[in-house]
C-alpha positions, -999 to +999 in steps of 0.1 A: -034+328-201-009+328-229-018+332-266+004+332-297+002+332-335+023+332-366+012+353-396+016+344-433+020+368-461-017+368-469-046+390-458-030+425-459-030+456-480+006+459-494+013+459-531+039+437-549+066+428-539+054+432-503+021+416-510+002+415-489+005+413-450+039+429-447+045+439-411+080+456-415+087+493-419+123+488-429+119+470-462+107+499-484+070+494-481+046+523-475+046+531-438+009+539-436+001+506-453+023+487-429+005+504-400-028+493-414-014+457-418-003+457-382-037+468-371-053+438-390-035+413-368-057+400-340-034+407-311-032+432-283-010+463-285+022+450-301+058+458-294+081+454-323+119+452-324+145+469-344+163+436-351+201+439-357+213+402-354+228+410-321+225+394-286+205+421-267+175+409-247+151+437-236+125+435-208+092+452-218+071+469-191+038+486-193+053+520-201+071+508-232+056+523-263+086+527-287+102+501-309+133+487-291+166+478-306+171+442-296+168+406-310+147+393-281+121+408-258+105+395-226+075+407-206+054+398-176+028+424-185-007+415-196-022+424-229+011+434-245+020+413-276+056+407-283+064+405-320+094+391-339+096+397-376+113+373-401+117+363-437+138+332-433+152+335-397+135+316-369+107+333-350+110+317-315+083+322-289+088+312-253+066+309-222+066+293-188+042+268-173+028+294-149+021+316-180+036+345-161+065+353-185+067+353-223+095+360-248+099+365-285+133+358-301+148+365-335+172+337-343+193+338-375+228+323-379+244+352-360+218+349-332+225+312-329+262+318-326+255+346-301+233+323-280+204+348-281+178+321-273+198+308-243+203+344-230+166+350-233+158+317-214+182+325-186+168+360-182+133+346-181+144+323-153+159+352-134+125+368-136+109+337-120+099+316-150+100+279-145+096+250-169+098+271-200+084+258-233+088+271-268+076+270-304+096+278-336+076+293-364+082+289-402+118+295-413+143+284-439+152+247-438+185+230-438+182+220-475+176+256-487+200+277-466+232+274-487+263+293-472+300+297-480+326+276-463+336+304-439+301+309-426+295+272-424+326+267-403+318+296-380+284+282-371+292+245-370+322+253-347+297+261-319+266+243-332+277+211-350+240+200-354+236+229-379+257+211-405+237+203-436+237+200-474+215+218-498+194+201-524+223+206-548+248+191-524+264+224-513+273+234-478+242+245-459+230+253-424+200+237-406+193+264-380+161+250-367+177+217-359+207+233-341+183+256-321+162+226-312+192+207-299+204+237-279+171+244-263+165+207-254+199+207-237+184+232-213+154+211-207+131+231-229+101+213-245+102+227-281+077+225-309+085+231-346+062+240-374+085+224-400+075+249-427+103+262-449+098+298-459+119+295-491+098+266-503+064+277-492+051+307-512+026+315-484+055+331-466+079+359-473+115+347-480+145+369-484+165+340-499+138+334-525+129+370-534+155+394-518+131+424-519+101+412-499+081+417-467+082+402-433+058+379-414+058+378-376+053+357-346+033+371-317+030+360-281+011+377-252-004+372-218-040+379-210 
C-alpha cells in the first residue's frame, strides 16, 4: 500500500520565526528541535534531501541512511518515507498503480526548467512503474509569485503555461499550472491541493516571511 501526507507549520516545538513544525535543518533553527519535530510526524523512517534546485534524481535503497543531495528521490523499498521540504516551491509526490514505486520531487522554477519531474517519472518507468499518478501539495500560486522579466522569459520559453500576472498586474509565474500541463502531457493523472503558501498563514512561505521554516510532503510504501 501507499500512504502520503503534507504537513502544515503547526504542531511542532520550534520558536518564532520557525514556529512551530519546522522540518528543515538549513534555515537557522535549533537542530535538536528540528529532530524532535521530525519525530512528531507520523511516517516511517524518513529520508530527507539536501535540495539544490538541480536536476538530480536519486534512488533510495534500504541501506540509505544519510541525507542525499538531490531534488527528487525514488524508492521501491517498504517503510521508508521519502520527504520533500518546501516553503513556496511545489512538493510533488508520485506513485504507480501497482504501488511498487514512489517518488518525491522538489519543483521550483529552476526545477521546472530542468524538467526534474519528467526525469523522475521516466526513471520510475525504467524501474517498472506503470500508470503513474501524482499529487501537488501547497505551493505559491500564480497571482503571488512575482518575478523579473528575465526570469519570466526564461521559464515561459519552455513552459508557456507558466505565464501569469500578480494581483498588482506585474509579471508572475504559475508553476503549479505549468507542472500540471507538463505531467498531463505524459499521461499522468495529477491532483492539486490549490492552497497558496503565501496567502495561507497555516504554511511557511519564503516569499511572505523570508526567514521561516519548511513544511514537507511525505510518501511511502507499506
